[in-house]
N, C-alpha and C positions, 0 to 999 in steps of 0.2 A: 676172146677179148671181153673185158668187163670194165665198167667205169663206176667208181664207188666214192661216196662220201665216207670217210673213215674218222671215227671219234674214239679216242682212247682216254682213259682216266678211271679213277675209282668209281664204283657203282654204275659203270656204263654197261648196258646190255640192250637188246632190241626194244624192250618195253620202254626203257629210258629214252632211246633215240626217237621212237614214234611219239612219245608224249612231249618231249622237248621241242620237236619240230612240228608239233600239232598236226600230225598225219592221221590221227585216229579217225576223224570224220572226213578225210579227204577222199572224194570219189576218184580223183585223178590217180591217187596212190593205190587205192584198193582195187581198181579195175585194170591196172596196167600189167599186162603180161610181160614178164622179164624184169620186173622191178620188185625186189625183195629186200628184207633185212636179214642180216646174219650177225651172230655174236658169240662171244665166249667171255668168261670173266675179264673185265677191264677193257673190252673193246666192242664196238658195233659198227656195222656198215649198212648203208643204204646203197644197194647195188643195182645198176642197170646192166643186164647181160645180153648174151647173143640171142636169147629168145625174143628180146625187143628188137634188136638190130645187130648185124655183124659190123656195122660202120661205127667207128669211134666217134665221129661227128654226131651221128644220130643219138648214140648213147649219151654223150655229153650234153647235147641239147635237151634231152629228156630230163637229165639230172639237174641242169641249170633251170629248166622250167619248174621243177619241183622245189628248188631251193631259193630261187630269186625272190619269191614272195616271203620267204622265211629268213631273210638275211638278219633281221634283228635277233632271231633265235640263235643263229650261228654265232653272232657277235656275243650273245649272252653266254653261250657255251665256252667260248674262248676266254671271256672275262672270268668265268667260274674255274678256270685252270684246266679245262679239257683241251687235249690236242685235237685239232680239226684240220683235215686236209682232204683233197680229192686225189684219188689214185687211179691211173689208167694202167690196167694190167692185161698181159697177153703173152702169147708164145711167139718168139722170133723164129720164123720158119727157116731162114738161112742167113748166113753172114751178110751184112750189108742191107738187110731188110729195113725199110724206113717206115715210120708211122707218120702219116700226114694228117695234120689237124688244121682246119680252115681258120683264117684270121678272125672270122665272126665268133667261132666257138672259143678261141683263145681269149677274145675280148669278154665273152660271157663268163668264162672261168675267172678272169681277172676281176670282174665286178663282184664276185663272191668274196674276194679278199681273203682267200685261204690258200695255203701252199698247194701246188700241184706236183705230184710225184709220178714216176713211171716205174712199173715193176714188170720185168720181162724174164721169161724162162725160155731155155732152148729145148726144142723137141729132141729127145735123146734115145727114143725107143724104149725107155723105161716108163713106168707108171708116171703120169703127169702129176706134178705136185700142185697143190692149191696155191695160186699166186698170192693169196692173202695169209698163208700159213705163218709168215714171219710175225704176225700180230700176237700169236700165242705167247 
C-alpha cells in the first residue's frame, strides 16, 4: 500500500516537485522514513509507503500533514496547468477486499481540493507490477 501526491506535466520531475512544494529545507520531509519522491520525464510523486505505515489512514494523514501547509503551492501547480491528484495504491488480496478510510482522513483529503484516485492490482503469482507504472 502506498499513498502518493502525483503531479504530471511538462518539466515535472522530483527536483521540480521538491522545489515547488518547498520541501528542500523541510525537516519533517527529510527525516521521514517511508516518505520519498519518485519521477520519470513528465511526472513526479511524493509517496508515503509501507515503511512509514501499512495503514492507509496513517499514510494519508502523513501526506495531508505535509501538504496542508502547502495548499497555496498545490493551487499554483494546478493554475500552471499541471495535473495534481492523490492516489491510493495497493494490491487487492482477494475478491471483495475492502479499503476502509476514516471520515477524518477523507475530510483532510477533501480540504486539499485535489482529485483522489485508487489504483489496485491483483496478486497473480507473477512479478508484482509497480502500481504507478501507468504514469510512464
